[in-house]
Each structure stands twice: as C-alpha cells, then as structure tokens.
VOPAGU-2260 file (C-alpha; in pm, 1 decimal, decimal comma):
REM VOPAGU-2260
SITE   aa  ch    i         X         Y         Z
SITE  MET   A    0     654,3    1780,7   -6890,8
SITE  ILE   A    1     864,3    1897,4   -7273,9
SITE  VAL   A    2     756,1    2038,2   -7538,6
SITE  ILE   A    3     904,1    2064,4   -7890,3
SITE  HIS   A    4     885,1    2282,1   -8149,1
SITE  ALA   A    5    1076,5    2240,7   -8429,8
SITE  SER   A    6    1094,1    2384,3   -8806,0
SITE  PHE   A    7    1251,5    2165,2   -9148,9
SITE  PRO   A    8    1326,7    2331,2   -9427,9
SITE  ILE   A    9    1299,4    2001,3   -9706,6
SITE  ASP   A   10    1357,4    2015,9  -10055,3
SITE  PRO   A   11    1089,9    2054,1  -10298,9
SITE  ASP   A   12    1222,3    1820,5  -10497,2
SITE  ARG   A   13    1240,7    1496,7  -10167,4
SITE  ARG   A   14     856,1    1656,5  -10035,1
SITE  ASP   A   15     693,5    1337,6  -10165,7
SITE  ASP   A   16     926,1    1129,5   -9991,6
SITE  ALA   A   17    1022,1    1335,8   -9686,2
SITE  LEU   A   18     615,8    1394,2   -9631,0
SITE  GLU   A   19     572,1     989,9   -9636,2
SITE  LEU   A   20     860,8     958,4   -9416,5
SITE  ILE   A   21     703,9    1179,2   -9152,2
SITE  GLU   A   22     378,2    1071,7   -9167,1
SITE  GLU   A   23     548,3     720,0   -9062,8
SITE  LEU   A   24     696,1     866,6   -8757,9
SITE  VAL   A   25     389,8    1063,1   -8650,2
SITE  THR   A   26     216,3     780,2   -8690,8
SITE  GLU   A   27     482,7     557,0   -8460,0
SITE  SER   A   28     572,5     844,5   -8238,8
SITE  GLN   A   29     181,4     809,6   -8102,2
SITE  ARG   A   30     173,7     522,8   -8022,2
SITE  GLU   A   31     483,0     618,8   -7753,1
SITE  ASP   A   32     409,3     581,0   -7393,7
SITE  GLY   A   33     463,7     947,6   -7222,5
SITE  VAL   A   34     392,2    1148,6   -7564,6
SITE  ILE   A   35     103,5    1384,6   -7431,4
SITE  ASP   A   36      92,5    1499,5   -7830,9
SITE  TYR   A   37     290,7    1475,2   -8124,6
SITE  ARG   A   38     237,3    1595,5   -8451,0
SITE  ALA   A   39     391,1    1767,9   -8707,8
SITE  THR   A   40     177,3    1993,6   -9013,4
SITE  THR   A   41     329,7    2187,1   -9329,5
SITE  ASP   A   42     406,2    2538,2   -9314,3
SITE  VAL   A   43     100,4    2755,4   -9415,3
SITE  SER   A   44     409,3    3015,9   -9582,9
SITE  ASP   A   45     609,9    2769,3   -9802,7
SITE  PRO   A   46     476,7    2418,5   -9837,4
SITE  ASN   A   47     879,0    2258,7   -9825,8
SITE  VAL   A   48     874,6    2373,3   -9425,3
SITE  VAL   A   49     810,6    2135,3   -9204,3
SITE  ARG   A   50     689,4    2170,9   -8823,1
SITE  PHE   A   51     703,0    1979,1   -8529,2
SITE  PHE   A   52     539,1    1977,9   -8204,3
SITE  GLU   A   53     571,8    1772,9   -7942,0
SITE  ARG   A   54     485,1    1710,3   -7572,9
SITE  TYR   A   55     658,2    1427,7   -7360,5
SITE  GLU   A   56     497,2    1375,0   -6960,5
SITE  ASP   A   57     854,6    1368,8   -6892,0
SITE  GLU   A   58    1230,5    1356,8   -6945,6
SITE  ALA   A   59    1211,0     906,7   -6972,3
SITE  ALA   A   60     979,3     951,2   -7217,6
SITE  PHE   A   61    1156,1    1172,1   -7433,1
SITE  GLY   A   62    1481,7     957,6   -7425,4
SITE  ALA   A   63    1319,5     656,5   -7545,1
SITE  HIS   A   64    1167,1     863,8   -7826,3
SITE  ALA   A   65    1519,4     934,1   -7911,7
SITE  GLN   A   66    1611,2     560,4   -7873,1
SITE  SER   A   67    1323,3     452,8   -8077,5
SITE  ASP   A   68    1312,5     295,0   -8405,5
SITE  HIS   A   69    1094,3     461,8   -8628,4
SITE  PHE   A   70    1385,6     824,4   -8485,5
SITE  GLN   A   71    1630,8     669,1   -8566,7
SITE  GLU   A   72    1534,7     565,6   -8960,1
SITE  PHE   A   73    1422,0     885,7   -9011,1
SITE  SER   A   74    1730,1    1075,0   -8803,7
SITE  VAL   A   75    1921,1     923,4   -9117,3
SITE  ALA   A   76    1719,4     956,6   -9397,5
SITE  LEU   A   77    1694,2    1330,9   -9229,6
SITE  PRO   A   78    2033,9    1526,2   -9445,2
SITE  GLU   A   79    1935,4    1354,5   -9755,8
SITE  LEU   A   80    1617,7    1560,7   -9712,6
SITE  LEU   A   81    1689,4    1900,3   -9627,2
SITE  ALA   A   82    1706,1    2174,7   -9761,5
SITE  GLY   A   83    1875,0    2374,3   -9504,9
SITE  GLU   A   84    1957,4    2442,4   -9135,2
SITE  PRO   A   85    1659,2    2280,8   -8906,0
SITE  THR   A   86    1598,2    2441,5   -8624,8
SITE  VAL   A   87    1479,3    2273,2   -8297,0
SITE  THR   A   88    1333,3    2433,0   -7996,6
SITE  ARG   A   89    1278,3    2268,9   -7611,5
SITE  PHE   A   90    1143,8    2423,7   -7378,8
SITE  ASP   A   91    1040,2    2249,8   -7022,7
SITE  VAL   A   92     713,0    2369,7   -6872,3
SITE  GLU   A   93     622,5    2289,8   -6537,2
SITE  SER   A   94     265,2    2391,4   -6576,3
SITE  ALA   A   95     -13,2    2446,7   -6907,0
SITE  GLU   A   96    -393,2    2543,7   -6911,4
SITE  GLU   A   97    -647,9    2490,9   -7232,3
SITE  LEU   A   98    -784,9    2873,7   -7299,5
SITE  GLU   A   99   -1116,8    2989,8   -7357,3
SITE  LEU   A  100   -1163,3    3154,2   -7648,7
C-alpha cells in the first residue's frame, strides 16, 4: 500500500477557489480504481492549510491517479492558489491494522 500525506498552504485570497477545486479533486479521486482512501481537510490551527491523506492499493493505482484528468487540472491550477511551498511525503506500507480506542 502507498500512503501520501501532503500539506498545501493556500493563499487566503484564493481559498474559496482552492476549496472548490479540491472538493472536485477528492470526489473524482475517490472513484478511481485502486484508491483505498482519498481525503482533504483544513488544518485546525490554520484554515489556509489543506492536508491530503491518500491511500492506494499499489504503484499502478498511484500512477493512474497522477495521470488522471482531474489531478492534471488540479496540478495546473495549483501554483496560482498557493501561499508557499507544499510538502508531500510518501510512505510505502507493508501492513496496517486498525487500532481499538
């Protein structure tokens, strides 16, 4: 499984545009084959930071996502929406289990 955590600082003046585009990206990405989970949320300490949490079955699913029309559209629009450099971390996970709280 591949897990991605990404953090995007959004220009406050473009926040509404960014959130609209992100909502569409999330909706379309969740429909992709091989996507286990795909979410975006605003940071509780800074509402102008959007964090992505993505889980893919394998490299093929991750690659297909990167080539999808909705991801390409997001990538083209992103530079005009940012207020700083995004960070993206990839985790290659061999096993995972849900913890009881």
